[in-house]
SEZA-782488 format. One line per 5 residues: for each residue x, y, z of C-alpha. Coordinates in nm, 4 decimals, padded with zeros to 6 digits. Layout:
! residues N
X Y Z; ...
This chain:
! residues 514
00.7328 -00.5050 -01.4551; 00.4768 -00.2028 -01.4832; 00.3698 -00.0598 -01.8167; 00.1827 00.2525 -01.8214; -00.0663 00.2727 -02.1200
-00.0851 00.5873 -02.2952; -00.4692 00.5569 -02.3282; -00.5342 00.4651 -01.9530; -00.3153 00.5318 -01.6513; -00.3614 00.1782 -01.5184
-00.0889 -00.0497 -01.4145; 00.0253 -00.3750 -01.5892; 00.2187 -00.6274 -01.4137; 00.4647 -00.8544 -01.6023; 00.2282 -01.1396 -01.5937
-00.1205 -00.9111 -01.6695; -00.3043 -00.9725 -01.9819; -00.2775 -00.6655 -02.2214; -00.5890 -00.5798 -02.3705; -00.4272 -00.3863 -02.6773
-00.2449 -00.6892 -02.8117; -00.4524 -00.9005 -02.6738; 01.3405 -03.6424 -02.0988; 01.8466 -04.3540 -02.1683; 01.2071 -04.4801 -02.4049
01.4333 -04.7040 -02.2347; 01.5384 -05.0363 -02.4648; 01.3031 -05.3708 -02.3676; 01.4630 -05.5480 -02.1386; 01.2177 -05.8274 -02.0869
01.4012 -06.1678 -02.0968; 01.7028 -05.9050 -02.0602; 01.9135 -05.7296 -01.7857; 01.9209 -05.4065 -01.6062; 02.1900 -05.2952 -01.3587
02.0223 -05.4873 -01.0500; 01.9881 -05.7983 -01.2458; 02.3865 -05.8357 -01.2757; 02.4568 -06.0503 -01.0058; 02.7342 -05.9207 -00.7391
02.9794 -06.1944 -00.7646; 03.3836 -06.1596 -00.6869; 03.5153 -05.9602 -00.4282; 03.5526 -05.5938 -00.5674; 03.8767 -05.5347 -00.3564
04.0372 -05.8645 -00.5463; 04.3248 -05.7244 -00.7674; 04.3052 -05.7815 -01.1422; 04.5041 -06.1256 -01.2783; 04.8208 -06.0857 -01.4293
04.7749 -06.0764 -01.8106; 04.9767 -06.0064 -02.1196; 05.1629 -05.6686 -02.0562; 05.0657 -05.3556 -02.2468; 05.0806 -04.9876 -02.2572
04.7420 -04.7929 -02.2649; 04.9132 -04.5826 -02.5518; 04.9706 -04.8901 -02.7525; 04.6652 -05.0369 -02.6696; 04.3436 -05.0283 -02.9255
04.1310 -04.7296 -02.8649; 03.8369 -04.6821 -02.6638; 03.6030 -04.7015 -02.9689; 03.4414 -04.9911 -03.1280; 03.6336 -05.2208 -03.2987
03.6206 -05.2285 -03.6932; 03.5983 -05.6303 -03.7113; 03.2350 -05.7505 -03.7120; 03.2321 -05.9581 -03.3863; 03.0458 -06.2897 -03.4033
02.6727 -06.2876 -03.3013; 02.6504 -06.4930 -02.9598; 02.3257 -06.6686 -03.0832; 02.5459 -06.8033 -03.4028; 02.8219 -07.0970 -03.4255
03.1050 -07.0128 -03.1840; 03.4287 -06.8553 -03.3250; 03.6485 -07.1163 -03.1539; 03.5154 -07.4348 -03.0951; 03.6817 -07.5995 -02.8024
03.8355 -07.9703 -02.8527; 03.7261 -08.2392 -02.6235; 03.7410 -08.1844 -02.2990; 04.1121 -08.2637 -02.2264; 04.1445 -07.8825 -02.2803
03.8769 -07.8310 -02.0114; 04.1346 -08.0023 -01.7911; 03.9205 -08.3532 -01.7184; 04.1284 -08.5693 -01.5367; 04.2588 -08.9189 -01.6722
04.0116 -09.0739 -01.4346; 03.7023 -08.9023 -01.5830; 03.4817 -09.1063 -01.7547; 03.1305 -09.1030 -01.9718; 03.0122 -09.4423 -01.8018
02.6645 -09.3314 -01.6868; 02.7153 -09.5191 -01.3629; 03.0038 -09.2560 -01.2648; 02.8054 -08.9306 -01.3577; 02.6138 -08.7948 -01.0498
02.2496 -08.8235 -01.0793; 02.1907 -08.4740 -01.0085; 02.4338 -08.3790 -01.2540; 02.2537 -08.5828 -01.5459; 01.9155 -08.4636 -01.4607
02.0303 -08.0956 -01.5047; 02.2105 -08.1384 -01.7979; 01.9597 -08.3160 -01.9432; 01.6830 -08.0597 -01.8632; 01.8993 -07.7843 -01.9791
01.9742 -07.9381 -02.3166; 01.5765 -07.9431 -02.3572; 01.5514 -07.6128 -02.2850; 01.8144 -07.4586 -02.4738; 01.8068 -07.7361 -02.7571
01.7887 -07.4207 -03.0518; 02.0992 -07.2791 -02.8898; 02.2834 -07.6023 -02.8505; 02.1976 -07.8525 -03.1319; 02.2551 -08.2136 -03.0811
02.4649 -08.3684 -02.8318; 02.8310 -08.4267 -02.9663; 02.9833 -08.6287 -02.6248; 02.8366 -08.7988 -02.3531; 02.8221 -08.6626 -02.0410
03.1649 -08.6257 -01.8678; 03.3016 -08.5666 -01.5194; 03.5877 -08.5113 -01.3182; 03.6589 -08.1394 -01.3777; 03.7140 -07.8499 -01.1292
03.5258 -07.8964 -00.8112; 03.3773 -08.2162 -00.9501; 03.1853 -08.0791 -01.2223; 03.0902 -08.2174 -01.5551; 03.0011 -08.1138 -01.8989
02.8651 -08.2368 -02.2124; 02.9494 -08.0724 -02.5724; 02.6584 -08.0132 -02.8136; 02.6917 -07.9134 -03.1871; 02.6713 -07.5280 -03.1305
02.7912 -07.5110 -02.7299; 02.8436 -07.7108 -02.4378; 02.6625 -07.7671 -02.0741; 02.8746 -07.7379 -01.7646; 02.7486 -07.8277 -01.4107
02.8646 -07.7961 -01.0752; 02.7396 -07.8149 -00.7211; 02.7320 -07.4900 -00.6703; 02.6136 -07.3327 -01.0094; 02.3901 -07.6062 -01.1421
02.3820 -07.6798 -01.5238; 02.4154 -07.3863 -01.7536; 02.4920 -07.3656 -02.1267; 02.7227 -07.1676 -02.3121; 02.7432 -07.0955 -02.6694
02.8474 -06.8501 -02.9774; 03.0802 -06.5369 -02.9025; 03.0701 -06.5726 -02.5131; 03.1501 -06.9032 -02.5196; 03.4666 -06.8706 -02.7155
03.5654 -06.5761 -02.4737; 03.5256 -06.8136 -02.1899; 03.7039 -07.0960 -02.3774; 04.0271 -06.8059 -02.4009; 03.9988 -06.7798 -02.0290
04.0717 -07.1114 -01.9721; 03.7250 -07.2628 -01.9209; 03.5893 -07.3169 -01.5602; 03.9816 -07.3343 -01.4248; 04.0036 -06.9800 -01.5583
03.9506 -06.6518 -01.4105; 03.5888 -06.6722 -01.4567; 03.5054 -06.9989 -01.3003; 03.1764 -07.1605 -01.3898; 02.8552 -06.9935 -01.5484
02.5983 -06.9190 -01.2896; 02.3251 -06.8302 -01.5439; 02.2316 -06.8709 -01.9183; 02.3157 -06.6175 -02.1700; 02.0811 -06.3008 -02.1602
01.9960 -06.0478 -02.4283; 01.8037 -05.6992 -02.4384; 02.0542 -05.5020 -02.3217; 02.1250 -05.1425 -02.5250; 02.2400 -05.1960 -02.8754
02.1206 -05.5362 -02.8766; 02.3821 -05.6456 -02.6493; 02.3813 -05.9726 -02.4408; 02.5924 -06.0910 -02.1420; 02.6448 -06.3907 -01.9128
02.7661 -06.3962 -01.5605; 03.0166 -06.6475 -01.4063; 03.1398 -06.7201 -01.0546; 03.3855 -06.4192 -01.0660; 03.2896 -06.1899 -01.3564
03.0965 -06.1663 -01.6551; 03.1253 -06.1466 -02.0410; 02.9377 -05.9044 -02.2006; 02.8915 -05.8867 -02.5996; 02.7595 -05.6346 -02.8386
02.7762 -05.6196 -03.2336; 02.9936 -05.3061 -03.2093; 03.2389 -05.4501 -02.9518; 03.2502 -05.8292 -02.9534; 03.2381 -06.0714 -02.6520
03.4743 -05.9463 -02.3565; 03.5461 -06.0761 -01.9902; 03.5671 -05.8303 -01.6973; 03.6618 -05.9325 -01.3392; 03.7527 -05.8227 -01.0217
03.8412 -05.4480 -00.9138; 03.7657 -05.3162 -01.3039; 03.4456 -05.5011 -01.3027; 03.3473 -05.3597 -00.9961; 03.4306 -04.9867 -01.0791
03.2356 -05.0674 -01.4208; 02.9469 -05.1803 -01.2133; 02.9676 -04.8230 -01.0247; 02.9785 -04.6294 -01.3618; 02.6196 -04.7953 -01.4663
02.7636 -05.0951 -01.6558; 02.6929 -05.0871 -02.0424; 02.4349 -04.8195 -01.9740; 02.6676 -04.5928 -01.8273; 02.9252 -04.3295 -01.9214
03.1631 -04.5900 -02.0490; 02.9408 -04.8060 -02.2493; 03.0695 -05.1786 -02.3607; 03.3981 -05.2932 -02.2980; 03.6401 -05.3295 -02.6374
03.9310 -05.5352 -02.4840; 03.9988 -05.7656 -02.2186; 04.1716 -05.6808 -01.9221; 04.5605 -05.6125 -01.9706; 04.8367 -05.5855 -01.7074
05.2212 -05.5162 -01.7059; 05.1662 -05.0946 -01.6668; 05.3834 -04.9011 -01.4542; 05.3742 -05.0455 -01.0950; 05.2322 -05.3491 -01.1909
04.9144 -05.1743 -01.3061; 04.6062 -05.3233 -01.5630; 04.3629 -05.1517 -01.7881; 04.0745 -05.2222 -01.9750; 03.9049 -05.0250 -02.2671
03.5647 -04.9431 -02.2981; 03.3524 -04.7713 -02.5889; 03.4185 -04.4001 -02.4363; 03.6804 -04.4650 -02.1837; 03.8953 -04.6763 -01.9853
03.9412 -04.8082 -01.6426; 04.3022 -04.8217 -01.4926; 04.3979 -04.9959 -01.1667; 04.7448 -05.0636 -00.9390; 04.7727 -05.1559 -00.6404
04.8391 -04.8509 -00.4670; 04.5327 -04.6576 -00.6145; 04.3012 -04.9170 -00.7024; 04.0299 -04.9200 -01.0095; 03.9280 -04.5672 -01.0993
03.7283 -04.5022 -01.4612; 03.8497 -04.1954 -01.6834; 03.6850 -04.0431 -02.0004; 03.6116 -03.7562 -02.2083; 03.8181 -03.4417 -02.1588
03.9832 -03.5687 -01.8362; 04.1063 -03.9161 -02.0048; 04.2334 -03.7061 -02.3188; 04.4049 -03.4797 -02.0916; 04.5711 -03.7634 -01.9250
04.6378 -03.9426 -02.2577; 04.8130 -03.6410 -02.3799; 05.0342 -03.6346 -02.0565; 05.1775 -04.0054 -02.1410; 04.9033 -04.1720 -01.9193
05.0387 -04.3557 -01.5999; 05.3642 -04.3163 -01.6842; 05.3454 -03.9175 -01.7114; 05.3504 -03.6672 -01.4734; 04.9886 -03.7366 -01.3345
05.0397 -04.0976 -01.2260; 04.7433 -04.3215 -01.2213; 04.3996 -04.2026 -01.1086; 04.3368 -04.1749 -00.7384; 03.9773 -04.1252 -00.7242
03.6717 -04.0920 -00.9170; 03.5768 -03.7759 -01.1623; 03.3377 -03.5419 -00.9364; 03.0963 -03.2868 -01.1135; 03.1327 -02.9468 -00.9149
02.8658 -02.6782 -00.8752; 03.0289 -02.4587 -01.1012; 02.9558 -02.7503 -01.3764; 03.3067 -02.8544 -01.4147; 03.4627 -03.1912 -01.3745
03.7700 -03.2950 -01.1485; 03.9576 -03.6008 -01.0965; 04.2462 -03.6221 -00.8828; 04.5629 -03.8568 -00.9844; 04.8731 -03.9330 -00.8350
05.0218 -03.6300 -00.9384; 04.7789 -03.3733 -00.9253; 04.3918 -03.2968 -01.0317; 04.2781 -03.2622 -01.3638; 03.9779 -03.0246 -01.4495
03.7795 -02.9725 -01.7685; 03.5582 -02.6537 -01.8437; 03.1860 -02.5781 -01.7975; 03.0468 -02.9134 -01.8832; 02.7378 -02.8553 -02.1507
02.7285 -03.2383 -02.2769; 02.3641 -03.3782 -02.3317; 02.1917 -02.9998 -02.3517; 01.9835 -02.9886 -02.6485; 01.9850 -02.7227 -02.9170
02.3649 -02.6592 -02.9066; 02.3470 -02.4833 -02.5673; 02.6611 -02.3967 -02.3992; 02.6208 -02.3753 -02.0142; 02.7763 -02.0596 -01.8662
02.8162 -02.2760 -01.5229; 02.6376 -02.4541 -01.2365; 02.4442 -02.7959 -01.2677; 02.0814 -02.6723 -01.3026; 01.9541 -02.5022 -01.6103
01.5804 -02.3886 -01.6854; 01.5302 -02.4056 -02.0815; 01.2303 -02.1512 -02.1777; 01.2213 -02.1595 -02.5487; 01.0150 -02.0485 -02.8058
00.9144 -02.1051 -03.1967; 01.0564 -01.7124 -03.3004; 01.0890 -01.4199 -03.1249; 00.7282 -01.3214 -03.1932; 00.5868 -01.6252 -03.0358
00.4076 -01.5593 -02.7093; 00.4019 -01.9430 -02.6026; 00.6771 -02.1873 -02.5632; 00.8131 -02.4579 -02.3604; 01.0008 -02.4528 -01.9963
01.2554 -02.7482 -01.9493; 01.4318 -02.8381 -01.6200; 01.7907 -02.9834 -01.6605; 02.0529 -03.1057 -01.4503; 02.3838 -03.2005 -01.4757
02.4525 -03.5326 -01.3032; 02.7219 -03.7224 -01.1699; 02.8170 -03.8993 -01.4964; 02.8792 -03.5763 -01.6397; 02.5948 -03.5231 -01.8876
02.3070 -03.2859 -01.8607; 01.9664 -03.4818 -01.8287; 01.6337 -03.3412 -01.8584; 01.4040 -03.3413 -01.5498; 01.0577 -03.2063 -01.6623
00.9258 -03.0866 -01.9414; 00.6315 -02.7699 -01.8834; 00.4210 -02.7144 -02.1734; 00.2120 -02.4239 -02.2126; 00.4500 -02.1553 -02.0818
00.3795 -01.7765 -02.1601; 00.6244 -01.5476 -02.2758; 00.5855 -01.1477 -02.3399; 00.2915 -01.0033 -02.5156; 00.5127 -00.8600 -02.7786
00.7348 -01.1926 -02.8115; 01.1225 -01.1902 -02.7294; 01.4191 -00.9327 -02.7501; 01.7571 -00.9470 -02.7433; 01.9226 -00.8039 -02.4309
02.0728 -00.5442 -02.5934; 01.7082 -00.4447 -02.7659; 01.5124 -00.4734 -02.4733; 01.3534 -00.1749 -02.3322; 01.1249 -00.0759 -02.0082
00.7676 -00.1483 -02.0821; 00.8051 -00.2994 -02.4393; 00.6350 -00.6111 -02.3379; 00.9202 -00.8438 -02.4700; 01.0898 -01.1127 -02.2689
01.4478 -01.0560 -02.2630; 01.6657 -01.3229 -02.4389; 01.9987 -01.4578 -02.2853; 02.1486 -01.6622 -02.0142; 02.0790 -01.5656 -01.6051
02.1061 -01.6851 -01.2712; 01.8091 -01.7262 -00.9885; 01.9412 -01.5233 -00.7078; 01.6369 -01.5885 -00.4985; 01.2482 -01.6611 -00.5044
00.9628 -01.4995 -00.3431; 00.5722 -01.5472 -00.3373; 00.2477 -01.4265 -00.1657; 00.1843 -01.7867 -00.0808; 00.4106 -01.9922 00.1887
00.6920 -02.1503 00.0651; 00.6627 -02.5058 -00.1130; 00.7494 -02.7672 00.0691; 01.1213 -02.8811 -00.0308; 01.2050 -02.5316 -00.1464
01.6104 -02.4447 -00.0463; 01.6630 -02.1419 -00.2853; 01.5890 -01.8337 -00.0461; 01.2444 -01.7617 -00.0375; 01.1033 -01.4220 00.0695
00.7272 -01.4239 00.1872; 00.5760 -01.1036 00.0234; 00.3530 -00.8600 00.2772; 00.2000 -00.5358 00.1780; 00.5214 -00.3371 00.1994
00.7208 -00.5487 -00.0329; 00.7962 -00.3946 -00.4176; 00.9762 -00.4016 -00.6654; 01.1105 -00.0909 -00.8273; 01.0401 -00.0175 -01.2183
01.1570 00.3500 -01.2027; 01.4377 00.4052 -01.4652; 01.7150 00.6256 -01.2926; 01.5981 00.5500 -00.9546; 01.9004 00.4286 -00.7356
01.6360 00.1312 -00.6424; 01.5527 00.0538 -01.0310; 01.5028 -00.2946 -01.0715; 01.5728 -00.3801 -00.7197; 01.3241 -00.5490 -00.4195
01.2066 -00.2672 -00.1605; 01.0822 -00.3983 00.1678; 00.9350 -00.0360 00.2192; 00.7620 00.2442 00.0230; 01.0904 00.4973 -00.0458
01.0617 00.8516 -00.1596; 01.3141 00.7963 -00.4627; 01.0821 00.5105 -00.6055; 00.7445 00.5797 -00.4591; 00.4513 00.2821 -00.4941
00.3140 00.4459 -00.8209; 00.6790 00.3867 -00.9571; 00.6950 00.0220 -00.8382; 00.5139 -00.2964 -00.8721; 00.3429 -00.3547 -00.5258
00.4141 -00.7369 -00.5159; 00.1091 -00.8310 -00.2937; -00.1471 -00.7092 -00.5347; -00.0872 -00.9700 -00.8089; -00.2208 -01.3200 -00.8289
00.0716 -01.3920 -01.0663; 00.3024 -01.3528 -00.7928; 00.1720 -01.6460 -00.5837; 00.5165 -01.7919 -00.6584; 00.7760 -01.6180 -00.8417
01.1706 -01.6671 -00.9038; 01.3979 -01.3672 -00.9715; 01.5611 -01.3822 -01.3199; 01.9183 -01.1664 -01.2909; 01.8472 -00.9519 -01.5652
01.9930 -00.5990 -01.5965; 02.1341 -00.6626 -01.2507; 02.3564 -00.3490 -01.3569; 02.0665 -00.1172 -01.3578; 02.1218 00.0225 -01.6838
01.8700 00.3160 -01.7487; 01.5349 00.1871 -01.9373; 01.6717 -00.1342 -02.0085; 01.3948 -00.3280 -01.8109; 01.2986 -00.4481 -01.4577
01.1006 -00.6914 -01.2893; 01.1728 -01.0000 -01.4980; 01.0659 -01.2933 -01.3429; 00.8949 -01.6603 -01.3770; 00.5891 -01.6557 -01.2202
00.2575 -01.8224 -01.2068; -00.0045 -01.7776 -01.5094; -00.1922 -01.4761 -01.5241; -00.4863 -01.4119 -01.7589; -00.2771 -01.3981 -02.0712
00.0913 -01.3236 -02.1925; 00.3232 -01.1808 -01.9421; 00.4642 -00.7933 -02.0179; 00.8241 -00.9513 -02.0467; 00.8233 -01.2438 -01.8114
00.7920 -01.6169 -01.8169; 00.4841 -01.8028 -01.6447; 00.3614 -02.1346 -01.5896; 00.1099 -02.2972 -01.4017; 00.1143 -02.2758 -00.9994
00.1740 -02.6624 -00.9892; 00.4732 -02.6006 -01.2388; 00.6138 -02.3351 -01.0481; 00.5724 -02.5049 -00.7300; 00.7638 -02.8264 -00.8797
01.0368 -02.5815 -01.0051; 01.1252 -02.3806 -00.6656; 01.1287 -02.7182 -00.4904; 01.3936 -02.8531 -00.7287; 01.6172 -02.5273 -00.7460
01.9395 -02.5983 -00.5400; 02.1001 -02.2398 -00.4473; 02.4551 -02.4397 -00.4085; 02.4045 -02.5574 -00.7618; 02.3915 -02.2050 -00.9224
02.0776 -02.2653 -01.0908; 02.0256 -02.0628 -01.4125; 01.7803 -02.0054 -01.6611; 01.8502 -01.9796 -02.0501; 01.5584 -01.7781 -02.2518
01.5520 -01.8001 -02.6594; 01.3832 -01.8750 -02.9479; 01.5081 -02.2733 -03.0383; 01.7098 -02.1748 -03.3039; 01.8847 -01.9129 -03.1128
01.9382 -02.1112 -02.7871; 02.2932 -02.2056 -02.9015; 02.4021 -01.8146 -02.8780; 02.2792 -01.7545 -02.5571
């Protein structure tokens, strides 16, 4: 925007110096696991097994249990009895001649490697269990061997949960790896032939398998929106359905609909309507984030829609909509410098910071509320606004999807209050707003790249015009926000018009009010 200085009749562009005034560090997973380290075992299409009946409305909540679960590295909370409980046939023997050499070698090597976790052996090696497997019990755990999985140790809370699923004869099968830790919250896990057991201090050791486990993997395991499982899978719901609760949500399965996760507002609304027994029935699809910033999920009986999502945004910001937000903030209203951040609403229904631009510049007289902003006051207007289009004297940056207008010598922005063209782009001089009453965009280096901020779109007289995000000039702006040329290119290539990008401008303490 232009300022007409009283002392000198020179024009001042939005970005020109005014002489008078002038983003889950990730936890260390060394020795632990990340998403890709969970082996993909079990058929995702496989239906959950039949378990004791239970109604989600009567089941434990999705929050952590109040009990303090056993530490997986400590003594098992349930010590298995000798192997008749494991299912060893009467013909099974501890005689060394009946133990396959490969089994003995592998079990001995594993016992040596995990001596501190297992302690001393308390039984000889015994064979004759499922698939020709063998096992040996130790003071604090056991080692199971099969030709398909090798020798794997189990101990502590994870072993106790495996016992409760009937060892290798149960739903999980044999372990395929040793226990690994280093997950969020100090969690641990162990993978089995047909599932996994995950432990955390808050949730204890819980098993997952089949279609519910596949859906949990899709949401990002324990690092995702659901967190750790807090219960085992339970069945007996309407239509033979099953469910499992997690720290921040649930997964429900039925033969008709498959397994789908629910969380947050959608899950609360579904719960209030009697879960799968109510008018909505089971979920039939995944929760999806719309470009309006709302989350929707389809059910057998209809669709549940949330309001605009603001989860994850800093400083108490409430989004007006969309999936992209530039947060331009300062320390106070009088500040002339600050920070600009790029935030995006992702498919997990949370906002995430994409980029941080330090050294952003604002009006040479700081910031003003939208109602107090006046033409030529040198203040950047506070508030939340759309980005209708971008422009620049330079060629469109690579990857730019938002509308980009390449500036030529005729392009102007009218700053004459009262003109019908006030605060509008003009592609040619106009008698109603002459070049002397407008910014001739091609004359200013700051407009190498720019994005229009949709401030004063109603053209209210003397309320300010030509508010942009643009490239730095020699100092503070005359009412805009400026960043470096490289940062401006990054922002333009990031903006997606279909995601309704916006900018919020305010001192940090006032961002929540915009």
